Structures are given as structure tokens and as C-alpha cells.
C-alpha positions as CSV (number, residue, x, y, z in Angstrom):
1,M,-8.2,0.2,15.4
2,F,-6.1,3.3,15.4
3,N,-6.5,6.4,17.3
4,S,-3.6,8.8,17.0
5,G,-1.2,6.0,15.9
6,H,-0.8,4.2,12.6
7,P,-3.8,2.5,11.0
8,R,-3.6,-1.3,11.2
9,L,-3.7,-3.4,8.1
10,L,-4.2,-7.2,7.9
11,D,-2.2,-8.9,5.2
12,L,-3.8,-12.3,4.3
13,F,-1.7,-14.9,2.5
14,C,1.3,-12.7,3.4
15,G,4.2,-14.9,2.2
16,V,7.6,-13.3,2.7
17,G,6.1,-9.8,3.0
18,G,6.5,-7.9,-0.3
19,A,3.0,-6.4,-0.1
20,A,3.4,-5.9,3.7
21,M,6.5,-3.8,3.2
22,G,4.8,-1.5,0.7
23,Y,1.9,-0.8,3.1
24,H,4.4,-0.3,5.9
25,R,6.2,2.4,3.9
26,A,2.8,4.0,3.2
27,G,2.3,4.4,7.0
28,F,0.4,1.3,8.1
29,E,1.1,-1.0,11.0
30,V,1.0,-4.4,9.3
31,V,0.1,-7.8,10.7
32,G,0.6,-10.8,8.4
33,V,-1.2,-14.2,8.3
34,D,0.0,-17.3,6.4
35,H,-0.6,-21.0,6.8
36,K,3.2,-21.7,6.4
37,P,5.9,-20.4,8.7
38,Q,7.5,-17.3,7.3
39,P,10.6,-16.7,9.4
40,R,11.8,-13.7,7.5
41,F,8.4,-11.9,7.4
42,P,9.5,-8.4,8.6
43,F,6.4,-7.6,10.8
44,E,4.0,-9.3,13.3
45,L,3.1,-12.7,11.9
46,H,0.5,-15.3,12.7
47,C,0.8,-18.8,11.3
48,D,-2.9,-19.6,10.8
49,D,-5.7,-20.2,8.2
50,A,-6.3,-16.9,6.6
51,F,-10.1,-17.2,6.7
52,A,-10.2,-18.4,10.3
53,Y,-8.0,-15.5,11.4
54,L,-10.1,-13.0,9.4
55,E,-13.3,-14.2,11.0
56,K,-11.8,-13.9,14.5
57,H,-9.8,-10.8,14.2
58,G,-10.8,-8.9,11.1
59,H,-12.8,-6.3,13.1
60,E,-9.5,-5.3,14.8
61,F,-8.1,-3.8,11.6
62,D,-8.6,-0.6,9.6
63,A,-7.8,-2.2,6.2
64,I,-7.3,-5.6,4.7
65,H,-5.0,-6.9,1.9
66,A,-5.3,-10.4,0.4
67,S,-3.0,-12.2,-2.1
68,P,-4.6,-15.6,-2.5
69,P,-2.4,-18.2,-4.3
70,C,-2.2,-17.3,-8.0
71,Q,-0.7,-20.5,-9.5
72,A,-4.2,-21.7,-10.7
73,Y,-4.2,-18.8,-13.2
74,S,-0.5,-18.1,-13.8
75,V,2.0,-19.4,-16.3
76,T,3.0,-22.0,-13.7
77,K,-0.2,-23.9,-14.5
78,N,0.9,-24.1,-18.2
79,A,4.3,-25.3,-17.2
80,H,2.9,-28.0,-14.9
81,P,-0.5,-28.9,-16.3
82,T,-1.0,-32.0,-14.2
83,E,-0.3,-30.2,-10.9
84,A,-3.3,-29.4,-8.7
85,Y,-3.2,-25.8,-7.4
86,P,-5.4,-24.2,-4.8
87,D,-8.0,-21.7,-6.1
88,L,-8.8,-19.5,-3.2
89,L,-9.5,-16.3,-5.1
90,P,-13.3,-16.7,-5.6
91,I,-13.9,-17.5,-1.9
92,T,-11.6,-14.7,-0.9
93,L,-13.6,-12.2,-2.9
94,H,-16.9,-13.7,-1.7
95,I,-15.9,-13.4,2.0
96,L,-14.5,-9.9,1.6
97,S,-17.6,-8.7,-0.4
98,A,-19.5,-8.9,2.9
99,I,-17.0,-6.7,4.8
100,Q,-17.2,-2.9,4.9
101,T,-13.6,-2.5,6.0
102,P,-11.6,-1.1,3.0
103,W,-9.8,-4.0,1.3
104,V,-7.5,-4.8,-1.6
105,V,-7.2,-8.1,-3.5
106,E,-4.2,-8.8,-5.8
107,N,-3.8,-11.5,-8.4
108,V,-2.4,-12.3,-11.8
109,P,-3.6,-11.6,-15.4
110,G,-6.1,-14.4,-16.4
111,S,-7.6,-14.6,-12.9
112,P,-11.4,-13.8,-12.4
113,I,-10.5,-10.6,-10.6
114,K,-12.5,-7.5,-11.3
115,A,-9.5,-5.4,-11.7
116,A,-9.5,-1.7,-10.9
117,L,-5.7,-1.3,-11.6
118,L,-2.9,-3.1,-13.4
119,L,0.6,-2.5,-12.2
120,C,4.0,-3.5,-13.7
121,G,7.5,-3.3,-12.2
122,T,8.6,-1.1,-15.1
123,M,6.1,1.6,-14.0
124,F,8.3,2.1,-10.9
125,G,11.7,1.9,-12.7
126,L,12.2,-1.8,-12.0
127,R,13.6,-4.2,-14.6
128,I,10.8,-6.7,-14.1
129,K,7.5,-7.2,-15.8
130,R,5.4,-8.9,-13.0
131,H,1.9,-7.7,-14.1
132,R,-0.5,-7.8,-11.2
133,Y,-4.2,-6.7,-11.0
134,F,-5.8,-5.1,-8.0
135,Q,-9.5,-5.1,-7.0
136,T,-10.8,-2.9,-4.2
137,N,-14.1,-2.1,-2.5
138,W,-13.2,1.6,-2.5
139,P,-12.6,4.0,-5.4
140,L,-9.0,3.2,-6.4
141,P,-8.0,5.4,-9.3
142,A,-7.3,3.3,-12.4
143,L,-4.5,5.6,-13.5
144,A,-1.1,3.9,-13.1
145,P,2.0,5.9,-12.2
146,A,3.5,5.4,-15.6
147,S,3.3,3.2,-18.8
148,C,4.9,-0.2,-19.1
149,N,8.4,-0.3,-20.7
150,H,9.6,-3.9,-21.3
151,S,12.7,-3.0,-23.3
152,E,15.2,-3.9,-20.5
153,L,13.9,-6.6,-18.3
154,L,15.9,-8.7,-15.8
155,D,15.6,-12.4,-16.9
156,M,15.4,-14.7,-13.9
157,Y,16.5,-17.6,-16.2
158,S,19.2,-15.9,-18.2
159,S,21.9,-18.2,-19.6
160,G,25.4,-18.0,-18.1
161,A,24.3,-17.6,-14.5
162,S,23.1,-20.1,-11.9
163,R,19.3,-20.2,-11.3
164,N,19.9,-19.4,-7.6
165,G,22.0,-16.4,-8.5
166,T,19.5,-15.0,-10.9
167,E,16.7,-15.5,-8.5
168,R,18.6,-13.5,-5.9
169,Q,19.0,-10.7,-8.5
170,Y,15.3,-10.9,-9.3
171,C,14.3,-10.6,-5.6
172,D,16.7,-7.7,-5.1
173,E,15.3,-5.9,-8.2
174,M,11.8,-6.3,-6.7
175,G,13.0,-4.9,-3.5
176,I,12.6,-8.1,-1.5
177,T,16.1,-7.8,0.0
178,W,15.4,-9.3,3.4
179,A,14.3,-12.8,2.3
180,P,16.7,-15.6,1.2
181,V,16.0,-17.5,-2.0
182,R,16.5,-20.8,-0.4
183,Y,16.7,-22.5,3.1
184,G,19.0,-25.5,2.6
185,N,17.5,-27.5,-0.2
186,R,14.0,-25.9,0.0
187,R,13.2,-23.1,-2.3
188,Y,11.9,-20.0,-0.5
189,A,8.9,-18.2,-2.0
190,A,10.4,-14.7,-2.4
191,T,10.2,-14.8,-6.1
192,Q,6.4,-15.3,-5.8
193,S,6.0,-12.0,-4.0
194,I,5.2,-8.6,-5.4
195,P,7.4,-5.5,-5.3
196,P,6.7,-3.3,-2.3
197,A,6.5,-0.4,-4.7
198,Y,3.0,-1.7,-5.8
199,T,1.4,-1.6,-2.4
200,E,3.2,1.6,-1.3
201,F,1.6,3.3,-4.3
202,I,-1.8,1.8,-3.5
203,G,-1.3,2.2,0.3
204,R,-0.9,5.9,0.1
205,Q,-4.3,6.1,-1.6
206,L,-5.8,3.7,0.9
207,M,-4.4,5.7,3.8
208,R,-6.6,8.7,2.6
209,I,-9.6,6.4,2.6
210,V,-8.9,5.1,6.1
211,R,-8.2,8.4,7.6
212,A,-11.3,9.9,6.1
């Protein structure tokens, strides 16, 4: 817990750190947890089960963010209907509902999230759609920073460019500049992240709640 320093935020299912970077910019000391190694995560990282780590160390933090896997509800499911995707959102919400520490949960449209706020990359001047909903246990204003404008989007799969190249452009447009798209033949999950602008916007409001 913080005294005169930065409030500490626990980032569950942290991935490459898109959400973490936004909270960092909002003034939080961020600690990430993911069950897979994330060698380019830009802050302190623990490779562990998210729920196990939360049970052991959740009391050490001033705020919690969770981005449970979204593939069970996203367009990925439609593209691969026979694929079995983990659905950890309901249990994440159930566990966090018993915690008084301020928390934020993020997921995609179509998920059973009780959304307080919808954000889009175009609201922050980014050429990406990437709609994401956010649920909190504190009064997050439902007013977004701007309206959506999908007139000039960056297409990750545009013709005339390699998939890897357009993925790199997409990650850079999100602001995920520190993570590679691939390690050897393995695709890195940077394109599954969210723009740091989202959580910087939310984090500045969360900071007022924490410091109050």
C-alpha cells in the first residue's frame, strides 16, 4: 500500500502490458500477473495463476485491473467455431465482487460484462476501432472523451502489405511500441492488447478514488 509514493495497481492477465502502461502514465506503480512468460512486459511481472496471486497478494495493492481472455466472446470465436476458448470473465467478476479494493474489469462487446463505459481507439485520435467495455466497483463516469469516428481506420489485414508488417503498424498505432509482433515462428500477443490511452483515461479517474 502506498504512503507518500505511487499507489500500487495489480494488473491481472496482463499480457504484454497495454493496460499496465496506461495506468503507469496515470501515476500508478504497476505489477503484472500472467500465466505465460511476458519477456517484454515493461514493469514488475509475476508468472503465476491470476486468481492464486490475487488471493495471496491482493491485499498489498491499492487498485486492481483485470483483462480476462476475451476470445470466448470476440469475433475470434466466429472465425474458429470449433476452438475451445477459456471463459474466465464470470469467475473474475465473482471473485472481485467480494473485494472492496477499487477494481476495473475490461472485455469485448458481446461479453456478459456490466459495462459502465465503452471506449474506442478513435476517441483518442487513433486509427483503430477496438471497442472495449469497462466495469468497475466505483463510480466511473459513463461519459467517453469523444465520439467514435470510424471513417479512417487502420486495417490490420489490408491488401498489398504482409500480415506481419500490418500487425506491426497496428501495434504501433495502439501505442504498443515496446513489444514485438513475433518471436521466431511464434506470434506474440501484442495485437490482443488494448491501447494504453484507455487505461490512462480511466486511471486518472481511479487515482482520485484511491487517493480519496
